[in-house]
N, C-alpha and C positions, 0 to 999 in steps of 0.2 A: 201807437201810443199805449203804454201801460204804466201801472203804478204798483208798488209793493206797500201794502197796509198791514198793520198789526192790530188784531182784535181777538180778545179772549185768550191771550197767550200764544197765538199762532199767527203766522205770516201768510198772506195771500197775495198772489199776482193777479191783478184785475185790469180789465180794459173797459171802455165805454160800451154800454148796452149789455154787458155780461151780468148773469145772475150767479150768486154764489151763496153758500151757507156757512154761518159762523155760530159760535156758541150763543146760547139764548141771551137776548138783550131785553131789557125792560122798557120797550118802546112799542107804541100802538101801531097797528097795521095802517099803511097809507102815509105815515109821517116820513119826513126827510131827515137823514142823519148825516152830519158832517164828520168826516174821519181824517185825521192827520195822516199824510202819506210819508213813508220813510224814504222812498226813492220814486222818481218819476222819469221815465225815459220817453223822449219825443224826437223822432227822426235821428236816432243815434246819439242825441245829446241827453246828458243825465243831470238832473237837479235833485238836491236832497231835501227840499222843502216844498210842501204843497198840500192841497186839500182834495179829498174825494167826496163827492156828494152822492149819497145812496138813498134809495127809496126802499121802505120796509114792505115787502110783499106778503109776509105772513110768518106764522110760528108753526112748529110741528115737532114730531119725534122721528129719529132715525129708525132703521130696522133693528129688531131685537138681536142682542149679542148674548149668547149663553155662556155663563162662566161655571165651570165644573171643577170642584176641588175633590181630591181623592187621596187618601192615605193608605198605602199598601199594608196588608196584614192587620189592619186595625178596624176594618169594617166601618170606616168613616167616609161618607159621601155627602157632598153638598152641591146642589144645583141651583143656580141663581140666574135670573135674566136681567138685562139692563137695556133701556132705550134712552139715548142721549137726546135732550131737547135742543132744538136749533131755531135760528131766525134766518129767513131767506131775504137777501138783499139784492137790489138791482142797481148797478152803477149808472147814474144819470150824467155826471160830468167829472172831469179831472182837470184841476187848475194848478199850475205851477206857481 
């Protein structure tokens, strides 16, 4: 059994007991979040409506990504780092 959920402008394929990371959400650690499922597949049967119940495990930041801009023959160089914040979720249950 799995579900497709949309959070933060991205779609994720999740199943029960799985943990995954999404864009940072403004929710406290330990709280339960109800998410609308776009698609639920159970035993080969597909339904288009349902809910996914997730527990918030915590918040954090991804590994640093270095962005380097360079213009040839102009002596222009710019180095910049970025760490994307995320929220870790654990799927508790999927209901169709």
